[in-house]
Backbone as CSV, one residue per row, in Angstrom:
resi,resn,N_x,N_y,N_z,CA_x,CA_y,CA_z,C_x,C_y,C_z
1,MET,-4.032,-70.163,61.394,-4.311,-71.011,60.537,-5.021,-70.748,59.300
2,PHE,-6.126,-69.768,59.327,-6.927,-69.526,58.327,-6.147,-68.542,57.281
3,ASP,-5.183,-67.670,57.693,-4.282,-66.983,56.716,-3.499,-68.004,56.073
4,THR,-2.856,-68.974,56.599,-1.764,-69.805,56.191,-2.513,-70.641,54.930
5,VAL,-3.751,-71.298,55.194,-4.631,-71.908,54.407,-4.991,-71.071,53.149
6,ASN,-5.458,-69.902,53.469,-5.850,-68.995,52.553,-4.619,-68.422,51.537
7,VAL,-3.453,-68.130,52.049,-2.282,-67.722,51.241,-1.823,-69.343,50.248
8,LEU,-1.815,-70.345,50.984,-1.684,-71.568,50.160,-2.606,-71.868,49.034
9,PHE,-3.965,-71.736,49.353,-4.979,-71.865,48.325,-4.647,-70.752,47.391
10,LEU,-4.494,-69.593,47.529,-4.284,-68.520,46.222,-2.991,-68.775,45.713
11,LEU,-2.067,-69.364,46.360,-0.913,-69.689,45.640,-1.109,-70.806,44.480
12,LEU,-1.726,-71.976,44.980,-2.225,-72.906,44.019,-2.853,-72.492,42.908
13,LEU,-4.058,-71.631,43.399,-4.993,-70.909,42.354,-4.016,-70.002,41.269
14,ILE,-2.961,-69.341,41.461,-2.071,-68.661,40.749,-1.284,-69.690,39.910
15,ALA,-0.846,-70.605,40.607,0.127,-71.542,39.736,-0.723,-72.170,38.898
16,THR,-2.014,-72.478,38.909,-2.736,-72.920,37.696,-2.977,-72.179,36.528
17,MET,-2.959,-70.745,36.929,-2.883,-69.964,35.716,-1.443,-69.288,35.128
18,ILE,-0.391,-69.277,36.112,0.723,-68.971,35.720,1.672,-69.962,34.911
19,ILE,1.490,-71.152,35.422,2.253,-72.335,34.669,2.083,-72.550,33.207
20,PRO,0.759,-72.449,32.968,0.551,-72.655,31.363,1.072,-71.495,30.543
21,PHE,1.083,-70.487,31.195,1.378,-69.040,30.601,3.055,-69.392,30.304
22,ILE,3.565,-69.651,31.533,5.018,-69.736,31.306,5.676,-70.697,30.302
23,ASN,5.021,-71.850,30.404,5.128,-72.981,29.477,4.922,-72.503,28.058
24,THR,3.997,-71.892,27.887,3.635,-71.285,26.267,4.788,-70.474,25.880
25,PHE,5.541,-69.563,26.814,6.707,-68.723,26.497,7.776,-69.533,26.332
26,ALA,8.090,-70.522,27.196,9.105,-71.290,27.213,9.354,-72.328,25.878
27,LEU,8.178,-72.977,25.261,8.148,-73.732,24.457,8.119,-72.933,23.036
28,ALA,7.698,-71.616,22.988,7.665,-70.584,21.830,9.230,-70.130,21.708
29,PHE,9.988,-70.206,22.604,11.348,-69.891,22.393,12.396,-71.112,22.315
30,SER,11.891,-72.144,22.173,12.570,-73.228,22.118,12.770,-73.849,20.684
31,THR,13.777,-74.719,20.464,13.991,-75.199,18.948,13.040,-75.802,18.700
32,ASN,13.029,-76.349,17.267,12.066,-77.337,16.972,12.041,-78.636,17.874
33,PHE,13.110,-79.325,17.666,13.263,-80.670,18.521,13.070,-80.363,19.773
34,ALA,13.629,-79.470,20.377,13.248,-79.518,22.038,11.895,-79.148,22.417
35,SER,11.241,-78.164,21.624,9.768,-78.217,21.710,8.838,-79.446,21.844
36,MET,9.238,-80.423,21.016,8.513,-81.530,20.689,8.683,-82.855,22.128
37,GLN,9.598,-82.279,22.817,9.789,-83.333,24.032,8.838,-83.320,24.954
38,PRO,8.426,-84.368,25.461,7.128,-84.445,26.655,7.481,-83.676,27.880
39,GLY,6.456,-83.120,28.526,6.694,-82.787,29.942,6.494,-81.113,29.973
40,ILE,6.317,-80.578,31.111,6.101,-79.248,31.009,7.339,-78.520,31.185
41,VAL,7.597,-77.516,30.408,8.791,-76.571,30.341,8.384,-75.360,30.830
42,LEU,9.427,-74.842,31.898,9.570,-73.470,32.175,10.348,-72.703,32.066
43,TRP,11.384,-73.138,31.130,12.423,-72.326,30.681,12.958,-73.008,29.391
44,PRO,13.203,-72.124,28.314,13.521,-72.734,27.071,14.800,-73.741,27.051
45,LYS,14.372,-74.857,26.637,15.795,-75.906,26.670,16.831,-75.542,25.900
46,GLU,16.540,-74.980,24.696,17.435,-74.554,23.500,16.820,-73.323,23.118
47,PHE,17.485,-72.135,23.343,16.869,-70.751,23.046,17.039,-70.604,21.538
48,SER,15.631,-70.351,20.970,15.509,-70.026,19.604,14.344,-69.181,19.184
49,ILE,14.472,-68.605,18.158,13.240,-67.540,17.597,12.718,-68.232,16.423
50,GLU,13.128,-69.387,16.147,12.741,-70.187,14.604,11.344,-70.403,14.552
51,GLY,10.659,-70.479,15.595,9.191,-70.763,15.732,8.467,-69.519,15.216
52,PHE,8.969,-68.300,15.500,8.231,-67.254,15.295,8.522,-66.690,13.719
53,GLY,9.617,-67.209,13.266,9.964,-66.770,11.768,9.160,-67.686,11.094
54,THR,8.912,-68.874,11.403,7.966,-70.092,10.834,6.640,-69.539,10.759
55,VAL,6.093,-69.299,11.827,4.792,-69.084,11.778,4.441,-67.766,11.071
56,TRP,5.452,-66.700,11.123,5.160,-65.437,10.476,5.405,-65.351,9.089
57,ASN,6.300,-65.977,8.520,6.495,-65.952,7.102,5.949,-67.050,6.450
58,ARG,6.416,-68.699,6.886,6.100,-69.543,6.070,4.563,-69.852,6.317
59,MET,4.083,-69.738,7.440,2.683,-69.966,7.755,1.856,-68.678,7.462
60,GLN,2.446,-67.467,7.086,1.950,-66.272,6.830,0.605,-65.766,7.802
61,LEU,1.175,-65.905,9.166,0.390,-65.092,10.127,0.372,-63.841,9.986
62,TYR,0.951,-63.122,9.321,0.894,-61.732,9.097,-0.033,-61.273,8.517
63,LEU,-0.769,-62.061,7.682,-2.083,-61.598,6.899,-3.383,-61.745,7.903
64,PRO,-3.559,-62.654,8.825,-4.648,-62.561,9.697,-4.454,-61.437,10.876
65,PHE,-3.239,-61.438,11.321,-2.852,-60.456,12.191,-3.128,-59.100,11.574
66,THR,-2.892,-58.771,10.364,-3.114,-57.403,9.799,-4.768,-57.215,9.930
67,ASN,-5.462,-58.436,9.366,-6.995,-58.336,9.246,-7.523,-58.283,10.910
68,ASN,-6.791,-58.816,11.802,-7.237,-58.606,13.094,-7.036,-57.144,13.580
69,VAL,-5.840,-56.452,13.405,-5.660,-55.000,13.803,-6.567,-54.291,12.948
70,ILE,-7.002,-54.387,11.871,-7.921,-53.435,11.152,-9.353,-53.495,11.758
71,VAL,-10.063,-54.647,11.933,-10.992,-54.993,12.646,-11.097,-54.491,14.000
72,THR,-9.947,-54.881,15.011,-10.097,-54.161,16.122,-10.023,-52.910,16.239
73,VAL,-9.175,-51.822,15.625,-8.949,-50.780,15.602,-10.069,-49.965,15.190
74,ALA,-10.699,-50.379,13.935,-11.702,-49.422,13.481,-12.972,-49.937,14.282
75,GLY,-13.243,-51.257,14.588,-14.348,-51.264,15.423,-14.493,-50.801,16.713
76,THR,-13.121,-50.898,17.366,-13.140,-50.164,18.912,-13.536,-48.899,18.756
77,ALA,-12.710,-47.934,17.706,-12.725,-46.796,17.560,-14.547,-46.257,17.448
78,GLY,-14.996,-46.916,16.491,-16.374,-46.487,16.181,-17.456,-46.886,17.282
79,HIS,-17.072,-48.199,17.894,-17.843,-48.354,19.217,-17.681,-47.430,20.421
80,VAL,-16.538,-46.976,20.519,-16.395,-45.963,21.526,-17.147,-44.545,21.210
81,VAL,-16.943,-44.177,20.067,-17.643,-42.855,19.656,-19.351,-43.004,19.681
82,LEU,-19.483,-44.113,19.280,-21.162,-44.213,19.214,-21.701,-44.419,20.677
83,CYS,-21.087,-45.206,21.331,-21.730,-45.344,22.814,-21.541,-44.380,23.585
84,ALA,-20.464,-43.412,23.199,-20.263,-42.102,24.166,-21.272,-41.157,23.797
85,MET,-21.412,-40.997,22.366,-22.774,-40.279,22.009,-24.160,-40.580,22.530
86,ALA,-24.400,-41.931,22.594,-25.566,-42.378,22.962,-25.660,-42.215,24.523
87,GLY,-24.618,-42.270,25.264,-24.658,-41.820,27.003,-24.985,-40.667,27.037
88,TYR,-24.234,-39.617,26.044,-24.515,-38.247,26.276,-25.986,-37.790,26.063
89,VAL,-26.521,-38.352,25.078,-27.838,-38.187,24.741,-28.898,-38.486,26.148
90,LEU,-28.574,-39.595,26.618,-29.385,-40.087,27.909,-29.336,-39.542,29.177
91,VAL,-28.191,-38.650,29.206,-28.257,-37.589,30.156,-28.853,-36.479,30.080
92,GLN,-29.435,-36.141,28.806,-29.859,-34.730,28.845,-31.205,-34.912,29.669
93,PRO,-31.376,-33.653,30.665,-32.545,-33.498,31.453,-34.029,-33.455,30.450
94,LEU,-34.037,-32.949,29.459,-35.255,-32.738,28.734,-35.519,-33.750,27.774
95,LEU,-34.839,-34.863,27.747,-35.045,-35.985,26.733,-36.470,-36.663,26.911
96,PRO,-37.288,-36.610,26.159,-38.662,-37.483,26.432,-38.632,-38.872,26.439
97,GLY,-38.929,-39.442,27.341,-39.032,-41.107,27.385,-37.536,-41.694,27.729
98,LYS,-36.772,-40.759,28.570,-35.541,-41.256,28.855,-35.351,-42.663,29.592
99,LYS,-36.213,-42.787,30.532,-36.151,-44.093,31.390,-36.600,-45.102,30.629
100,ALA,-37.656,-45.115,29.594,-38.195,-45.969,28.801,-36.956,-46.627,28.084
101,MET,-35.996,-45.453,27.378,-35.056,-46.114,26.632,-33.930,-46.763,27.322
102,VAL,-33.649,-46.339,28.396,-32.645,-47.167,29.507,-33.254,-48.571,29.607
103,SER,-34.595,-48.351,29.878,-35.105,-49.875,30.121,-34.916,-50.665,28.893
104,LEU,-35.129,-50.343,27.748,-34.858,-50.938,26.592,-33.593,-51.458,26.029
105,ILE,-32.611,-50.562,26.473,-31.311,-50.938,26.583,-30.741,-52.110,27.402
106,LEU,-31.550,-51.954,28.579,-31.411,-52.992,29.582,-31.797,-54.452,29.257
107,LEU,-32.925,-54.244,28.520,-33.853,-55.319,27.985,-32.623,-56.005,26.876
108,THR,-32.037,-55.341,26.031,-31.174,-55.999,24.864,-30.148,-56.646,25.469
109,MET,-29.556,-56.242,26.562,-28.496,-56.958,27.134,-29.073,-58.509,27.873
110,MET,-30.208,-58.652,27.984,-30.631,-60.019,28.655,-30.878,-60.888,27.567
111,VAL,-30.849,-60.430,26.274,-30.850,-61.461,25.172,-29.562,-62.255,24.711
112,PRO,-29.588,-63.392,24.794,-28.190,-64.104,24.594,-27.742,-64.035,23.008
113,GLY,-26.548,-63.932,22.808,-26.066,-63.695,21.615,-26.266,-64.987,20.688
114,GLU,-26.361,-66.185,21.103,-26.834,-67.281,20.418,-28.312,-67.107,19.764
115,ALA,-29.032,-66.410,20.507,-30.452,-66.491,20.176,-30.667,-65.419,18.951
116,ILE,-29.730,-64.797,18.405,-29.744,-63.790,17.607,-28.672,-63.945,16.626
117,MET,-27.932,-65.229,16.551,-27.044,-65.528,15.726,-27.402,-65.716,14.316
118,ILE,-28.289,-66.364,14.050,-29.007,-66.663,12.630,-29.611,-65.427,12.117
119,PRO,-30.367,-64.784,12.661,-30.854,-63.531,12.077,-29.895,-62.362,11.971
120,LEU,-28.463,-62.254,12.460,-27.667,-61.469,12.317,-26.773,-61.957,11.072
121,TYR,-26.782,-63.552,10.811,-26.333,-63.751,9.583,-27.106,-63.747,8.375
122,VAL,-28.263,-63.749,8.681,-29.312,-63.308,7.516,-29.096,-61.872,6.858
123,VAL,-28.974,-61.068,7.947,-28.880,-59.494,7.827,-27.559,-59.287,6.906
124,ASN,-26.703,-59.808,7.465,-25.110,-59.727,6.771,-25.058,-60.246,5.246
125,LYS,-26.011,-61.252,5.262,-26.036,-62.036,3.912,-26.608,-61.031,2.860
126,GLU,-27.676,-60.467,3.217,-28.746,-59.503,2.548,-28.093,-58.437,2.137
127,LEU,-26.743,-57.880,3.100,-26.335,-56.700,2.938,-24.916,-56.966,2.157
128,HIS,-24.857,-58.207,1.619,-23.733,-58.547,1.054,-22.323,-58.336,1.594
129,LEU,-22.388,-58.377,3.078,-21.267,-58.092,3.649,-20.419,-59.473,4.172
130,LEU,-21.024,-60.707,3.775,-20.340,-61.823,3.999,-18.990,-62.054,3.305
131,ASN,-17.977,-62.401,4.049,-16.656,-62.395,3.528,-15.897,-61.235,3.363
132,THR,-16.293,-60.128,3.955,-15.529,-58.765,4.195,-15.546,-58.297,5.676
133,LEU,-14.509,-57.642,5.782,-13.965,-57.225,6.993,-15.116,-56.352,7.688
134,TYR,-16.061,-55.873,6.765,-17.022,-54.717,7.459,-18.094,-55.341,8.150
135,ALA,-18.351,-56.852,7.735,-19.182,-57.463,8.637,-18.551,-57.695,10.347
136,LEU,-17.442,-57.875,10.347,-16.857,-57.867,11.596,-16.598,-56.634,12.329
137,ILE,-16.472,-55.668,11.599,-16.104,-54.220,12.101,-17.815,-53.686,12.372
138,ILE,-18.718,-53.788,11.858,-20.164,-53.542,11.968,-20.680,-54.267,13.278
139,SER,-20.275,-55.648,13.189,-21.161,-56.481,14.254,-20.500,-55.903,15.820
140,GLY,-21.560,-55.818,16.428,-21.218,-55.360,17.925,-20.660,-53.848,17.879
141,LEU,-21.214,-52.961,16.906,-20.677,-51.388,16.964,-21.120,-50.936,18.151
142,VAL,-22.356,-51.306,18.704,-23.183,-50.860,19.630,-23.436,-51.592,20.834
143,SER,-23.212,-51.406,21.799,-23.629,-52.297,22.877,-24.327,-51.696,24.342
144,GLY,-25.099,-52.423,24.787,-26.053,-51.592,25.846,-25.241,-51.485,27.237
145,PHE,-24.213,-52.397,27.552,-23.398,-52.456,28.488,-22.431,-51.034,28.304
146,SER,-21.732,-50.724,27.217,-20.989,-49.552,27.213,-21.761,-48.323,26.887
147,VAL,-22.961,-48.269,26.512,-23.790,-47.021,26.351,-24.073,-46.790,27.938
148,LEU,-24.677,-47.829,28.710,-24.785,-47.359,30.151,-23.678,-47.122,30.861
149,LEU,-22.615,-47.663,30.590,-21.515,-47.289,31.434,-21.150,-45.864,31.308
150,MET,-20.956,-45.365,29.786,-20.711,-44.012,29.385,-21.705,-42.948,30.142
151,ARG,-23.013,-43.595,30.322,-24.060,-42.807,30.723,-23.799,-42.572,32.277
152,ASN,-23.483,-43.612,32.743,-23.088,-43.351,34.338,-21.949,-42.406,34.684
153,PHE,-20.871,-42.800,33.726,-19.778,-41.741,33.842,-20.226,-40.050,33.518
154,PHE,-21.165,-39.805,32.787,-21.586,-38.522,32.395,-22.392,-38.071,33.370
155,LEU,-23.285,-38.843,33.963,-23.937,-38.284,35.141,-23.191,-37.924,36.394
156,SER,-22.031,-38.256,36.477,-21.312,-37.663,37.588,-20.891,-36.299,37.032
157,ILE,-20.698,-35.806,35.952,-20.468,-34.470,35.544,-21.471,-33.408,35.959
158,PRO,-21.362,-32.422,36.675,-22.171,-31.380,36.822,-22.967,-31.002,35.870
159,MET,-24.236,-30.860,35.840,-25.152,-30.383,34.693,-24.891,-28.698,34.307
160,GLU,-24.490,-28.100,35.694,-24.227,-26.653,35.428,-23.190,-26.280,34.548
161,MET,-22.190,-27.057,34.184,-20.943,-26.902,33.376,-21.555,-26.783,31.855
162,SER,-22.410,-27.823,31.532,-23.010,-27.782,30.209,-24.062,-26.592,30.053
163,GLU,-24.660,-26.241,31.295,-25.615,-24.889,31.030,-24.740,-23.806,30.824
164,SER,-23.942,-23.772,31.707,-22.964,-22.520,31.534,-22.237,-22.357,29.936
165,ALA,-21.931,-23.287,29.492,-21.372,-23.498,28.051,-22.632,-23.164,27.178
166,ARG,-23.773,-23.512,27.302,-24.772,-23.125,26.445,-25.152,-21.473,26.577
167,MET,-25.019,-21.098,27.723,-25.186,-19.564,27.791,-24.358,-18.613,27.179
168,ASP,-22.882,-19.510,26.761,-21.657,-18.899,26.194,-21.919,-19.162,24.540
169,GLY,-22.919,-19.818,24.241,-23.375,-20.015,22.613,-22.700,-21.274,22.182
170,ALA,-22.393,-22.393,23.092,-21.769,-23.582,22.581,-23.011,-24.408,22.236
171,GLY,-22.919,-25.405,21.234,-23.837,-26.243,20.771,-23.521,-27.579,21.541
172,ASP,-24.327,-28.618,21.158,-24.272,-29.976,21.863,-22.848,-30.490,21.375
173,LEU,-22.591,-30.606,20.108,-21.423,-31.099,19.672,-20.131,-30.662,20.384
174,ARG,-19.964,-29.289,20.810,-18.919,-28.505,21.218,-18.847,-29.016,22.679
175,ILE,-20.037,-29.154,23.323,-20.091,-29.313,24.940,-19.496,-30.786,24.978
176,PHE,-20.067,-31.821,23.964,-20.006,-33.061,24.231,-18.248,-33.293,23.848
177,PHE,-17.658,-32.677,22.995,-16.203,-32.889,22.811,-15.201,-32.220,23.629
178,THR,-15.664,-30.935,24.250,-14.847,-30.217,24.891,-14.874,-30.252,26.486
179,ILE,-16.183,-30.711,26.852,-16.483,-30.858,28.346,-16.688,-32.184,28.865
180,TYR,-17.610,-33.222,28.072,-18.003,-34.356,28.778,-16.913,-35.604,28.331
181,LEU,-16.399,-35.596,27.140,-15.167,-36.340,26.865,-14.048,-36.343,27.639
182,PRO,-13.519,-35.042,27.812,-12.442,-34.819,28.487,-12.361,-35.513,30.036
183,LEU,-13.624,-34.830,30.605,-13.889,-35.202,31.988,-14.481,-37.014,32.311
184,ALA,-14.595,-37.496,31.051,-15.029,-38.747,31.249,-13.934,-39.699,30.750
185,SER,-12.782,-39.291,30.877,-11.533,-40.139,30.205,-11.109,-41.439,30.786
186,ALA,-11.893,-41.907,32.143,-11.606,-42.986,32.715,-12.772,-43.913,32.253
187,GLY,-14.069,-43.299,31.536,-14.880,-44.360,31.101,-14.572,-44.631,29.743
188,LEU,-14.178,-43.539,29.140,-13.486,-43.981,27.572,-12.404,-45.057,27.789
189,ALA,-11.626,-44.809,28.487,-10.399,-45.830,28.803,-11.042,-47.167,29.133
190,THR,-11.927,-47.205,29.715,-12.545,-48.408,30.244,-13.389,-48.966,29.250
191,VAL,-14.263,-48.420,28.338,-15.022,-49.015,27.380,-13.980,-49.228,26.187
192,THR,-13.037,-48.613,26.110,-11.845,-48.889,25.090,-11.416,-50.332,25.078
193,LEU,-10.871,-50.562,26.561,-10.265,-51.676,27.029,-10.921,-52.826,26.828
194,PHE,-12.221,-52.638,27.296,-13.098,-53.894,27.214,-13.395,-54.322,25.683
195,GLU,-13.687,-53.355,25.010,-14.254,-53.599,23.378,-12.897,-54.201,22.842
196,PHE,-11.567,-53.506,22.902,-10.364,-54.027,22.277,-10.053,-55.299,22.660
197,VAL,-10.275,-55.867,23.737,-9.913,-57.120,24.240,-11.117,-58.138,23.664
198,SER,-12.306,-57.755,23.606,-13.292,-58.215,22.897,-13.020,-58.761,21.523
199,ARG,-12.769,-57.487,20.926,-12.786,-57.614,19.389,-11.391,-58.313,19.022
200,TRP,-10.228,-58.181,19.710,-9.219,-58.915,19.433,-9.077,-60.490,19.430
201,ASN,-10.139,-60.900,20.452,-10.077,-62.209,20.764,-11.617,-62.796,20.100
202,GLN,-12.407,-62.106,19.159,-13.572,-62.447,18.928,-13.373,-63.815,17.971
203,PHE,-14.083,-64.531,18.174,-13.998,-66.023,17.314,-15.345,-66.319,16.515
204,THR,-16.422,-66.119,17.428,-17.759,-66.701,16.850,-18.145,-65.777,15.544
205,PRO,-18.232,-64.368,15.723,-18.283,-63.769,14.551,-17.638,-63.799,13.057
206,ALA,-16.311,-63.958,13.350,-15.205,-64.468,12.217,-15.593,-65.806,11.768
207,LEU,-15.971,-66.787,12.491,-16.485,-68.124,11.975,-17.388,-68.145,11.342
208,LEU,-18.305,-67.131,11.584,-19.779,-67.110,11.055,-19.804,-66.485,9.641
209,TYR,-18.999,-65.299,9.598,-19.148,-64.575,8.593,-18.143,-64.902,7.589
210,ILE,-16.922,-65.302,7.855,-15.852,-65.370,6.940,-15.483,-66.709,6.713
211,SER,-15.355,-67.144,5.416,-14.837,-68.168,4.799,-13.742,-68.217,3.793
212,ASP,-13.534,-67.071,3.519,-12.163,-66.623,2.663,-11.139,-66.866,3.400
213,HIS,-10.057,-67.516,3.053,-8.896,-67.717,3.980,-8.240,-66.283,4.075
214,ALA,-8.006,-65.533,3.064,-7.585,-64.143,3.001,-8.063,-63.088,3.670
215,LYS,-9.182,-63.439,4.116,-10.063,-62.480,5.488,-9.854,-63.125,6.657
216,TYR,-9.187,-64.183,6.878,-9.309,-64.854,8.217,-8.709,-63.918,9.240
217,THR,-9.338,-63.829,10.459,-8.768,-62.932,11.620,-7.848,-63.836,12.414
218,LEU,-6.938,-63.266,13.269,-5.885,-64.067,14.114,-6.528,-65.127,14.885
219,GLN,-7.808,-65.286,15.303,-8.187,-66.206,16.223,-8.456,-67.333,15.393
220,ILE,-9.153,-67.141,14.238,-9.366,-68.212,13.156,-8.213,-68.895,12.766
221,ALA,-7.303,-68.139,12.420,-6.132,-68.616,11.823,-5.301,-69.459,13.094
222,LEU,-5.351,-68.983,14.338,-4.693,-69.824,15.481,-5.293,-71.149,15.760
223,LYS,-6.863,-71.152,15.385,-7.466,-72.388,15.543,-7.185,-73.405,14.513
224,SER,-6.829,-72.784,13.334,-6.336,-73.778,12.328,-5.007,-74.219,12.567
225,LEU,-4.364,-73.622,12.976,-2.797,-73.599,13.287,-2.645,-74.646,14.481
226,ILE,-3.395,-74.726,15.430,-3.571,-75.571,16.624,-4.169,-76.700,16.571
227,VAL,-5.242,-76.506,15.757,-6.520,-77.696,16.052,-6.388,-78.614,14.869
228,ASP,-6.356,-78.166,13.821,-6.396,-78.767,12.431,-5.098,-79.149,11.850
229,THR,-5.284,-80.216,11.647,-4.218,-81.298,11.005,-3.975,-81.219,9.285
230,ASP,-5.046,-80.895,8.559,-5.022,-80.956,7.268,-3.977,-79.664,6.597
231,SER,-3.385,-78.926,7.393,-2.517,-77.759,6.892,-1.022,-78.662,6.915
232,THR,-0.972,-80.056,7.596,0.559,-80.348,7.553,0.717,-81.463,6.501
233,SER,1.894,-81.724,6.154,2.083,-82.713,5.170,3.406,-83.412,5.713
234,SER,3.794,-84.414,4.525,4.734,-85.337,5.206,6.289,-84.436,4.901
235,ASN,6.444,-83.438,4.310,7.589,-82.732,4.561,7.520,-81.655,5.332
236,PHE,6.414,-81.527,5.971,6.314,-80.174,6.751,5.346,-80.321,7.890
237,ILE,6.047,-80.396,9.048,5.241,-80.767,10.375,5.283,-79.524,11.133
238,ILE,4.195,-79.047,11.594,3.957,-77.806,12.310,4.282,-78.301,13.911
239,THR,5.346,-77.891,14.288,6.112,-78.232,15.548,5.503,-77.359,16.712
240,THR,5.518,-77.870,17.845,5.014,-77.192,19.046,5.427,-75.799,19.317
241,ASN,6.744,-75.373,19.041,7.067,-73.919,19.190,6.617,-73.265,18.079
242,VAL,6.191,-73.849,17.112,5.631,-72.725,15.800,4.166,-72.480,16.503
243,ARG,3.343,-73.437,17.140,2.157,-72.975,17.487,2.197,-72.064,18.572
244,MET,3.080,-72.318,19.577,3.215,-71.624,20.935,3.659,-70.051,20.440
245,ALA,4.533,-69.935,19.329,4.769,-68.741,18.813,3.682,-68.136,18.269
246,GLY,2.678,-68.637,17.579,1.403,-68.009,17.102,0.675,-67.429,18.466
247,ILE,0.373,-68.112,19.374,-0.202,-67.842,20.749,0.418,-66.535,21.352
248,VAL,1.702,-66.548,21.184,2.467,-65.483,21.978,2.528,-64.072,21.071
249,ILE,2.310,-64.371,19.650,2.001,-63.139,18.817,0.680,-62.555,19.262
250,ALA,-0.324,-63.472,19.339,-1.561,-63.177,19.645,-1.811,-62.488,20.969
251,LEU,-1.044,-62.751,22.130,-1.216,-62.366,23.223,-0.368,-60.937,23.404
252,LEU,0.687,-60.601,22.677,1.517,-59.460,22.786,0.614,-58.162,22.787
253,PRO,-0.054,-57.671,21.880,-0.875,-56.277,21.714,-1.211,-56.307,23.078
254,LEU,-2.519,-57.322,23.757,-2.948,-57.220,24.819,-2.174,-56.907,26.077
255,MET,-1.014,-57.704,26.112,0.018,-57.494,27.202,0.536,-56.152,27.274
256,LEU,0.894,-55.485,26.045,1.390,-54.277,25.956,0.339,-53.073,26.260
257,ILE,-0.878,-53.568,25.937,-1.928,-52.374,26.510,-2.462,-52.383,27.873
258,TYR,-2.479,-53.518,28.334,-3.054,-53.608,29.963,-2.494,-52.844,30.943
259,PRO,-1.198,-52.882,30.847,-0.492,-52.161,32.074,-0.776,-50.617,32.136
260,TYR,-1.411,-50.009,30.880,-1.649,-48.569,30.879,-3.063,-48.232,30.917
261,VAL,-3.796,-49.115,31.174,-5.229,-48.910,31.330,-5.907,-49.828,32.543
262,GLN,-5.039,-50.766,32.998,-5.893,-51.562,34.028,-6.130,-50.661,35.185
263,LYS,-5.541,-49.548,35.586,-6.183,-48.743,36.681,-7.510,-48.303,36.544
264,TYR,-7.927,-48.233,35.274,-9.515,-47.966,34.993,-10.367,-49.143,35.172
265,PHE,-9.961,-50.354,35.510,-10.798,-51.303,35.722,-11.747,-50.904,37.183
266,VAL,-11.225,-50.676,38.250,-12.021,-50.403,39.298,-13.092,-49.416,39.040
267,LYS,-12.695,-48.141,38.618,-13.560,-47.094,38.149,-14.783,-47.737,37.145
268,GLY,-14.343,-48.297,36.324,-15.434,-48.985,35.232,-16.239,-49.875,35.909
269,ILE,-15.888,-50.646,36.996,-16.804,-51.349,37.791,-17.469,-50.811,38.586
270,MET,-16.907,-49.873,39.385,-17.751,-49.182,40.483,-18.464,-48.012,40.098
271,VAL,-18.440,-47.483,38.631,-19.350,-46.465,38.286,-20.554,-46.935,38.249
272,GLY,-21.137,-48.232,38.061,-22.546,-48.731,37.869,-23.155,-48.740,39.038
273,ALA,-22.761,-48.341,40.390,-23.253,-48.164,41.623,-23.919,-46.856,41.748
274,ASN,-23.449,-45.794,40.961,-24.053,-44.576,40.923,-25.583,-44.525,40.715
275,LYS,-26.092,-43.824,41.341,-27.693,-43.800,41.044,-28.075,-42.151,40.541
276,GLU,-28.944,-42.074,39.868,-29.378,-40.912,39.303,-30.112,-40.114,40.111
């Protein structure tokens, strides 16, 4: 009896997540007129890709899409490199004050982002970074979670390997790039996935730092496309298939990347259980 109720509950839970997802794709591939009809659609009524052409060309979604790619790729690459380097430093046995540094990093993770939102805005303003993509790239370039995650991955690598490399004349950079990074590929993939998804979907920093329409990222453009009505006029109405096409375009990069790195999720979560 329990198994039956449990299966039914899980199926209901899955339906609440899958049905809106299928409805979005069905409406995105429908014609303008068909997408405006009421009701939940699980299959395109009249198959068409005109919504994608409208949102990409007429609504110029390619501009915020390009900005989003630049911010996500540059920000993720910088984040992974810097956090990996910081994690490597924290596993050095002769590092003074190592435990205090880890405690301070943990302390930063307890501060909510809303508490430092205004100070970060002031810093970006004083550095003349407002209305530039640099503000979005630099924002969150290092996080305590990623540093500690990489540290825990590096702790699983035997210290004898680096000591042997030092005896052969290798320096820290060579040891880091030739020993630690290859052996911590699961950690790099985990941090890359977390940061890529976070930056691709980031909304608050772009809303806070960017007011120039030419510098809008994808999520801000989608908000204007779906919520705002001032972009419509008497001779041009943003139909439902156009809105849904914009959402599908925003989802595609994540859907293409996730299958290749989802196996690292378990490792990325379980590595936190390691003890020094």
